[in-house]
N, CA, C and O of each residue as an XYZ file, in Angstrom:
592
protein
N      12.448     -4.997     -9.503
C      13.247     -4.450     -8.432
C      12.383     -3.583     -7.531
O      11.387     -3.010     -7.973
N      12.772     -3.491     -6.271
C      12.093     -2.625     -5.314
C      13.046     -1.480     -4.986
O      14.209     -1.705     -4.650
N      12.548     -0.263     -5.084
C      13.370      0.916     -4.809
C      12.511      1.970     -4.116
O      11.294      1.827     -4.009
N      13.163      3.019     -3.653
C      12.443      4.125     -3.023
C      11.825      5.023     -4.088
O      12.377      5.171     -5.179
N      10.710      5.606     -3.780
C      10.001      6.534     -4.660
C      10.861      7.756     -4.944
O      11.589      8.251     -4.084
N      10.750      8.220     -6.182
C      11.337      9.499     -6.591
C      10.196     10.407     -7.032
O       9.126      9.923     -7.403
N      10.412     11.694     -6.995
C       9.371     12.645     -7.379
C       8.857     12.364     -8.781
O       7.664     12.518     -9.040
N       9.720     11.961     -9.676
C       9.286     11.694    -11.053
C       8.355     10.479    -11.146
O       7.743     10.258    -12.192
N       8.237      9.682    -10.064
C       7.322      8.547    -10.031
C       5.886      8.952     -9.730
O       4.964      8.163     -9.934
N       5.689     10.176     -9.247
C       4.384     10.565     -8.720
C       3.254     10.447     -9.738
O       2.162     10.004     -9.383
N       3.480     10.824    -10.964
C       2.422     10.749    -11.979
C       1.968      9.299    -12.168
O       0.769      9.029    -12.242
N       2.917      8.371    -12.246
C       2.579      6.956    -12.418
C       1.903      6.396    -11.169
O       1.006      5.559    -11.276
N       2.319      6.845     -9.991
C       1.686      6.395     -8.749
C       0.238      6.867     -8.698
O      -0.655      6.098     -8.340
N       0.005      8.118     -9.051
C      -1.368      8.634     -9.073
C      -2.207      7.834    -10.064
O      -3.371      7.542     -9.790
N      -1.641      7.481    -11.194
C      -2.367      6.678    -12.183
C      -2.683      5.292    -11.623
O      -3.756      4.754    -11.896
N      -1.784      4.711    -10.856
C      -2.067      3.425    -10.206
C      -3.207      3.569     -9.199
O      -4.069      2.696     -9.107
N      -3.213      4.656     -8.454
C      -4.319      4.899     -7.520
C      -5.625      5.025     -8.300
O      -6.633      4.419     -7.937
N      -5.602      5.811     -9.369
C      -6.809      6.053    -10.163
C      -7.352      4.774    -10.802
O      -8.564      4.560    -10.830
N      -6.458      3.928    -11.313
C      -6.916      2.748    -12.051
C      -7.082      1.503    -11.187
O      -7.913      0.648    -11.493
N      -6.304      1.388    -10.109
C      -6.321      0.154     -9.322
C      -7.067      0.276     -7.993
O      -7.657     -0.701     -7.532
N      -7.054      1.448     -7.374
C      -7.661      1.592     -6.049
C      -9.022      2.283     -6.077
O      -9.967      1.823     -5.437
N      -9.120      3.377     -6.811
C     -10.376      4.132     -6.835
C     -11.555      3.264     -7.299
O     -12.613      3.317     -6.672
N     -11.417      2.469     -8.371
C     -12.579      1.701     -8.830
C     -13.134      0.699     -7.818
O     -14.316      0.361     -7.884
N     -12.320      0.221     -6.895
C     -12.807     -0.773     -5.934
C     -13.168     -0.153     -4.588
O     -13.649     -0.851     -3.696
N     -12.944      1.125     -4.437
C     -13.243      1.799     -3.178
C     -14.734      2.136     -3.083
O     -15.339      2.550     -4.072
N     -15.326      1.960     -1.899
C     -16.734      2.328     -1.733
C     -16.941      3.828     -1.530
O     -18.080      4.281     -1.421
N     -15.873      4.593     -1.478
C     -15.950      6.019     -1.172
C     -15.765      6.852     -2.422
O     -15.176      6.393     -3.401
N     -16.264      8.070     -2.392
C     -16.068      9.032     -3.481
C     -14.622      9.532     -3.434
O     -14.056      9.727     -2.359
N     -14.046      9.732     -4.594
C     -12.679     10.239     -4.691
C     -12.642     11.424     -5.638
O     -13.421     11.484     -6.589
N     -11.744     12.369     -5.388
C     -11.635     13.509     -6.308
C     -11.118     13.056     -7.662
O     -10.519     11.988     -7.782
N     -11.345     13.853     -8.657
C     -10.930     13.519    -10.014
C      -9.698     14.322    -10.429
O      -9.429     15.404     -9.906
N      -8.966     13.764    -11.376
C      -7.891     14.414    -12.110
C      -6.904     15.186    -11.237
O      -6.224     14.595    -10.398
N      -6.821     16.520    -11.434
C      -5.813     17.328    -10.755
C      -5.925     17.275     -9.246
O      -4.916     17.271     -8.541
N      -7.138     17.235     -8.757
C      -7.318     17.191     -7.312
C      -6.879     15.834     -6.748
O      -6.302     15.769     -5.662
N      -7.151     14.759     -7.482
C      -6.681     13.443     -7.055
C      -5.156     13.439     -6.991
O      -4.566     12.935     -6.036
N      -4.523     14.009     -8.023
C      -3.057     14.086     -8.051
C      -2.539     14.830     -6.826
O      -1.621     14.359     -6.154
N      -3.115     15.976     -6.538
C      -2.671     16.777     -5.385
C      -2.886     16.029     -4.080
O      -2.024     16.059     -3.202
N      -4.033     15.354     -3.939
C      -4.320     14.612     -2.707
C      -3.350     13.449     -2.503
O      -2.867     13.229     -1.392
N      -3.064     12.705     -3.578
C      -2.155     11.558     -3.460
C      -0.745     12.027     -3.143
O      -0.092     11.464     -2.264
N      -0.264     13.046     -3.843
C       1.090     13.550     -3.601
C       1.222     14.069     -2.169
O       2.249     13.855     -1.525
N       0.209     14.737     -1.678
C       0.222     15.222     -0.289
C       0.321     14.039      0.677
O       1.059     14.089      1.661
N      -0.419     12.992      0.387
C      -0.391     11.799      1.230
C       0.979     11.127      1.197
O       1.456     10.634      2.220
N       1.610     11.106      0.026
C       2.924     10.469     -0.121
C       4.015     11.197      0.660
O       5.044     10.607      0.988
N       3.793     12.471      0.958
C       4.798     13.235      1.696
C       4.916     12.788      3.148
O       5.910     13.077      3.814
N       3.900     12.080      3.635
C       3.932     11.544      4.993
C       4.452     10.122      4.912
O       3.965      9.345      4.091
N       5.401      9.762      5.713
C       5.901      8.398      5.708
C       6.903      8.155      4.609
O       7.712      9.025      4.287
N       6.850      6.953      4.024
C       7.825      6.528      3.015
C       7.113      5.692      1.960
O       6.108      5.038      2.240
N       7.650      5.725      0.743
C       7.019      5.003     -0.362
C       8.049      4.164     -1.107
O       9.109      4.651     -1.501
N       7.713      2.903     -1.285
C       8.515      1.975     -2.079
C       7.854      1.798     -3.436
O       6.634      1.898     -3.562
N       8.669      1.534     -4.447
C       8.196      1.369     -5.817
C       8.736      0.053     -6.366
O       9.900     -0.288     -6.157
N       7.879     -0.682     -7.070
C       8.314     -1.855     -7.831
C       8.441     -1.421     -9.283
O       7.505     -0.859     -9.851
N       9.598     -1.681     -9.883
C       9.813     -1.306    -11.277
C      10.731     -2.328    -11.937
O      11.418     -3.094    -11.260
N      10.733     -2.329    -13.266
C      11.584     -3.277    -13.998
C      13.062     -2.959    -13.822
O      13.886     -3.856    -13.642
N      13.387     -1.659    -13.876
C      14.768     -1.223    -13.710
C      14.797     -0.023    -12.772
O      13.754      0.484    -12.361
N      15.981      0.414    -12.447
C      16.144      1.559    -11.565
C      15.531      2.830    -12.146
O      15.101      3.710    -11.400
N      15.489      2.925    -13.458
C      14.999      4.141    -14.111
C      13.594      4.004    -14.700
O      13.020      4.996    -15.149
N      13.038      2.811    -14.706
C      11.726      2.627    -15.332
C      10.599      3.058    -14.392
O      10.785      3.099    -13.176
N       9.434      3.376    -14.952
C       8.309      3.840    -14.130
C       7.766      2.720    -13.243
O       8.002      1.541    -13.505
N       7.047      3.095    -12.205
C       6.501      2.107    -11.274
C       5.481      1.167    -11.913
O       4.614      1.586    -12.679
N       5.611     -0.109    -11.575
C       4.604     -1.116    -11.901
C       3.667     -1.286    -10.712
O       2.551     -1.793    -10.834
N       4.161     -0.843     -9.556
C       3.404     -0.912     -8.320
C       4.078     -0.050     -7.279
O       5.207      0.403     -7.472
N       3.385      0.179     -6.172
C       3.976      0.973     -5.096
C       3.324      0.619     -3.773
O       2.228      0.059     -3.734
N       4.002      0.947     -2.709
C       3.489      0.787     -1.349
C       3.869      2.031     -0.571
O       5.038      2.412     -0.514
N       2.863      2.665      0.032
C       3.107      3.822      0.890
C       2.857      3.408      2.323
O       1.838      2.788      2.628
N       3.788      3.749      3.211
C       3.682      3.373      4.624
C       3.920      4.581      5.507
O       4.616      5.528      5.139
N       3.320      4.514      6.682
C       3.538      5.528      7.702
C       3.950      4.824      8.980
O       3.721      3.627      9.152
N       4.555      5.580      9.866
C       5.027      5.029     11.128
C       4.247      5.674     12.255
O       4.373      6.870     12.516
N       3.445      4.866     12.914
C       2.670      5.309     14.064
C       3.147      4.446     15.225
O       2.473      3.516     15.667
N       4.324      4.791     15.693
C       5.056      3.953     16.640
C       4.204      3.530     17.807
O       3.503      4.338     18.416
N       4.273      2.245     18.111
C       5.232      1.264     17.583
C       4.705      0.469     16.387
O       5.136     -0.662     16.160
N       3.779      1.045     15.624
C       3.178      0.326     14.503
C       3.634      0.871     13.154
O       3.837      2.072     12.974
N       3.785     -0.059     12.214
C       3.940      0.271     10.802
C       2.535      0.248     10.228
O       1.813     -0.732     10.413
N       2.135      1.297      9.541
C       0.810      1.374      8.958
C       0.942      1.367      7.440
O       1.521      2.286      6.859
N       0.406      0.328      6.795
C       0.414      0.244      5.337
C      -0.760      1.088      4.852
O      -1.921      0.724      5.041
N      -0.446      2.204      4.233
C      -1.464      3.169      3.838
C      -2.038      2.867      2.457
O      -3.256      2.842      2.285
N      -1.180      2.639      1.483
C      -1.614      2.382      0.107
C      -0.721      1.303     -0.502
O       0.494      1.306     -0.307
N      -1.332      0.393     -1.233
C      -0.590     -0.625     -1.973
C      -1.353     -0.885     -3.259
O      -2.544     -1.196     -3.230
N      -0.667     -0.758     -4.385
C      -1.295     -1.034     -5.675
C      -0.253     -1.563     -6.645
O       0.895     -1.118     -6.654
N      -0.674     -2.519     -7.461
C       0.161     -3.060     -8.536
C      -0.683     -3.026     -9.798
O      -1.850     -3.416     -9.785
N      -0.093     -2.561    -10.880
C      -0.779     -2.519    -12.166
C      -1.371     -3.896    -12.462
O      -0.706     -4.915    -12.276
N      -2.618     -3.923    -12.920
C      -3.312     -5.198    -13.145
C      -2.570     -6.096    -14.137
O      -2.688     -7.319    -14.061
N      -1.817     -5.515    -15.054
C      -1.053     -6.318    -16.014
C       0.138     -7.013    -15.371
O       0.730     -7.914    -15.966
N       0.493     -6.597    -14.153
C       1.667     -7.163    -13.474
C       1.316     -7.823    -12.152
O       2.203     -8.186    -11.379
N       0.021     -7.980    -11.890
C      -0.382     -8.672    -10.668
C      -0.071    -10.154    -10.801
O       0.063    -10.679    -11.906
N       0.039    -10.815     -9.669
C       0.390    -12.245     -9.602
C       1.814    -12.517    -10.069
O       2.138    -13.639    -10.456
N       2.663    -11.498    -10.034
C       4.086    -11.658    -10.355
C       4.968    -11.378     -9.140
O       6.170    -11.153     -9.276
N       4.365    -11.394     -7.956
C       5.064    -11.250     -6.672
C       5.526     -9.829     -6.353
O       6.276     -9.635     -5.396
N       5.098     -8.832     -7.129
C       5.486     -7.453     -6.818
C       4.872     -6.994     -5.500
O       5.550     -6.362     -4.690
N       3.597     -7.303     -5.277
C       2.945     -6.927     -4.023
C       3.616     -7.576     -2.823
O       3.844     -6.926     -1.803
N       3.927     -8.849     -2.948
C       4.610     -9.575     -1.864
C       5.980     -8.969     -1.596
O       6.355     -8.772     -0.440
N       6.729     -8.671     -2.652
C       8.058     -8.076     -2.485
C       7.970     -6.704     -1.821
O       8.785     -6.372     -0.960
N       6.982     -5.912     -2.222
C       6.803     -4.595     -1.586
C       6.488     -4.752     -0.101
O       7.044     -4.035      0.730
N       5.603     -5.680      0.233
C       5.246     -5.894      1.639
C       6.444     -6.389      2.444
O       6.679     -5.912      3.555
N       7.193     -7.326      1.907
C       8.356     -7.834      2.633
C       9.365     -6.727      2.904
O       9.910     -6.634      4.004
N       9.612     -5.892      1.908
C      10.560     -4.788      2.085
C      10.025     -3.783      3.106
O      10.792     -3.264      3.917
N       8.734     -3.506      3.077
C       8.126     -2.567      4.033
C       8.246     -3.108      5.454
O       8.566     -2.358      6.377
N       7.995     -4.387      5.636
C       8.090     -4.980      6.974
C       9.522     -4.947      7.503
O       9.748     -4.665      8.680
N      10.467     -5.230      6.650
C      11.882     -5.146      7.051
C      12.227     -3.715      7.454
O      12.864     -3.484      8.482
N      11.800     -2.763      6.633
C      12.075     -1.361      6.940
C      11.372     -0.946      8.236
O      11.950     -0.243      9.063
N      10.132     -1.382      8.404
C       9.401     -1.075      9.631
C      10.132     -1.575     10.871
O      10.247     -0.858     11.865
N      10.628     -2.814     10.806
C      11.419     -3.347     11.932
C      12.640     -2.476     12.206
O      12.978     -2.215     13.360
N      13.297     -2.030     11.144
C      14.500     -1.204     11.319
C      14.171      0.149     11.944
O      15.043      0.802     12.517
N      12.911      0.564     11.832
C      12.459      1.835     12.407
C      11.853      1.652     13.797
O      11.318      2.597     14.375
N      11.939      0.429     14.332
C      11.452      0.162     15.677
C      10.002     -0.259     15.769
O       9.450     -0.318     16.868
N       9.372     -0.553     14.650
C       7.979     -0.993     14.677
C       7.905     -2.461     15.093
O       8.730     -3.278     14.684
N       6.902     -2.781     15.914
C       6.744     -4.150     16.395
C       5.575     -4.866     15.721
O       5.452     -6.086     15.831
N       4.721     -4.123     15.028
C       3.579     -4.717     14.329
C       3.249     -3.881     13.106
O       3.562     -2.693     13.026
N       2.609     -4.543     12.162
C       2.161     -3.874     10.938
C       0.640     -3.935     10.890
O       0.044     -4.965     11.205
N       0.014     -2.829     10.494
C      -1.445     -2.743     10.395
C      -1.826     -2.249      9.013
O      -1.092     -1.493      8.376
N      -2.996     -2.696      8.562
C      -3.543     -2.245      7.282
C      -5.065     -2.302      7.367
O      -5.622     -3.214      7.979
N      -5.733     -1.336      6.759
C      -7.183     -1.341      6.639
C      -7.517     -1.732      5.199
O      -6.956     -1.181      4.252
N      -8.432     -2.685      5.043
C      -8.827     -3.175      3.728
C     -10.339     -3.015      3.597
O     -11.080     -3.323      4.531
N     -10.798     -2.536      2.446
C     -12.236     -2.458      2.210
C     -12.837     -3.844      2.426
O     -12.298     -4.839      1.941
N     -13.948     -3.910      3.150
C     -14.499     -5.208      3.556
C     -14.942     -6.096      2.394
O     -15.076     -7.307      2.568
N     -15.169     -5.527      1.230
C     -15.566     -6.319      0.064
C     -14.392     -6.637     -0.874
O     -14.589     -7.248     -1.924
N     -13.185     -6.229     -0.504
C     -12.013     -6.471     -1.343
C     -11.407     -7.825     -0.959
O     -10.392     -7.902     -0.265
N     -12.057     -8.878     -1.429
C     -11.681    -10.230     -1.026
C     -10.299    -10.632     -1.516
O      -9.600    -11.386     -0.839
N      -9.897    -10.141     -2.676
C      -8.541    -10.449     -3.178
C      -7.479     -9.885     -2.237
O      -6.498    -10.557     -1.920
N      -7.687     -8.637     -1.792
C      -6.717     -8.022     -0.873
C      -6.719     -8.737      0.473
O      -5.660     -8.959      1.060
N      -7.900     -9.097      0.964
C      -7.971     -9.808      2.241
C      -7.224    -11.138      2.148
O      -6.476    -11.486      3.061
N      -7.414    -11.881      1.068
C      -6.677    -13.147      0.869
C      -5.176    -12.890      0.790
O      -4.387    -13.633      1.373
N      -4.781    -11.846      0.073
C      -3.367    -11.496     -0.082
C      -2.713    -11.261      1.277
O      -1.677    -11.851      1.581
N      -3.321    -10.396      2.095
C      -2.727    -10.082      3.393
C      -2.734    -11.288      4.324
O      -1.782    -11.502      5.075
N      -3.792    -12.066      4.279
C      -3.840    -13.268      5.137
C      -2.763    -14.258      4.724
O      -2.162    -14.906      5.581
N      -2.510    -14.386      3.438
C      -1.444    -15.267      2.959
C      -0.076    -14.803      3.472
O       0.836    -15.611      3.651
N       0.056    -13.491      3.705
C       1.311    -12.944      4.226
C       1.388    -12.995      5.752
O       2.354    -12.510      6.340
N       0.379    -13.577      6.391
C       0.414    -13.740      7.839
C      -0.364    -12.711      8.633
O      -0.217    -12.646      9.853
N      -1.186    -11.904      7.980
C      -1.984    -10.894      8.673
C      -3.269    -11.526      9.200
O      -3.880    -12.363      8.535
N      -3.667    -11.119     10.393
C      -4.893    -11.591     11.035
C      -5.847    -10.421     11.234
O      -5.424     -9.266     11.303
N      -7.134    -10.729     11.325
C      -8.145     -9.697     11.559
C      -8.043     -9.202     12.987
O      -8.070     -9.989     13.933
N      -7.925     -7.895     13.137
C      -7.929     -7.262     14.453
C      -9.322     -6.748     14.774
O      -9.806     -6.907     15.895
N      -9.972     -6.125     13.781
C     -11.327     -5.622     13.980
C     -12.023     -5.444     12.638
O     -11.386     -5.337     11.590
N     -13.337     -5.416     12.702
C     -14.172     -5.108     11.552
C     -14.937     -3.850     11.929
O     -15.554     -3.782     12.992
N     -14.894     -2.850     11.046
C     -15.552     -1.570     11.323
C     -16.632     -1.358     10.266
O     -16.372     -0.765      9.219
N     -17.863     -1.850     10.544
C     -18.934     -1.770      9.536
C     -19.238     -0.350      9.072
O     -19.527     -0.140      7.894
N     -19.181      0.615      9.963
C     -19.514      1.990      9.571
C     -18.535      2.556      8.551
O     -18.898      3.434      7.768
N     -17.306      2.067      8.549
C     -16.299      2.504      7.576
C     -16.120      1.506      6.430
O     -15.384      1.760      5.476
N     -16.806      0.367      6.544
C     -16.729     -0.685      5.529
C     -15.304     -1.214      5.365
O     -14.859     -1.477      4.248
N     -14.586     -1.370      6.495
C     -13.213     -1.846      6.442
C     -12.963     -2.963      7.458
O     -13.683     -3.127      8.443
N     -11.915     -3.712      7.166
C     -11.386     -4.716      8.071
C      -9.977     -4.273      8.430
O      -9.178     -3.968      7.545
N      -9.666     -4.234      9.721
C      -8.314     -3.900     10.159
C      -7.556     -5.201     10.374
O      -7.988     -6.066     11.135
N      -6.428     -5.328      9.699
C      -5.581     -6.504      9.805
C      -4.262     -6.113     10.463
O      -3.820     -4.968     10.359
N      -3.635     -7.079     11.146
C      -2.344     -6.806     11.776
C      -1.448     -8.041     11.675
O      -1.902     -9.166     11.465
N      -0.163     -7.771     11.834
C       0.834     -8.831     11.856
C       1.954     -8.397     12.771
O       2.436     -7.268     12.682
N       2.366     -9.280     13.643
C       3.538     -9.005     14.461
C       4.762     -9.010     13.548
O       4.885     -9.860     12.666
N       5.639     -8.081     13.761
C       6.878     -8.050     12.962
C       7.984     -8.848     13.638
O       9.124     -8.853     13.173
N       7.650     -9.520     14.731
C       8.625    -10.335     15.447
C       8.117    -11.746     15.632
O       8.216    -12.299     16.727
N       7.569    -12.346     14.571
C       7.058    -13.720     14.675
C       8.090    -14.717     14.232
O       7.834    -15.921     14.252
């Protein structure tokens, strides 16, 4: 199921960031308590969706989005490696795009580490195209019209 984030989800979300995103990032990240504080601070901006087995179960994945009108910006997306390839990421993205449209967004943008080929394939499969490559930041900016 896809639901909105609750405060009690934050510990599991931080763990998803620590285990799924930090290891593949080319950048240094804070450890432990500081990572928790940084992620929670980031989650306070925008909105966060959670994939979970039930309404009360902990997150198996999450998507954090911000609204930079008229764009929806996908800030963070992670799914526990034990639950990848079960359509949780796709479901989170579809729900985010629907919500973005309801908020007046006309396009969705995401930055992906340039060496994260699995993520690049994932977003392209969902209809995202390359907008720019930023070598100095080691990222690819992808976009998708929300009115296609």
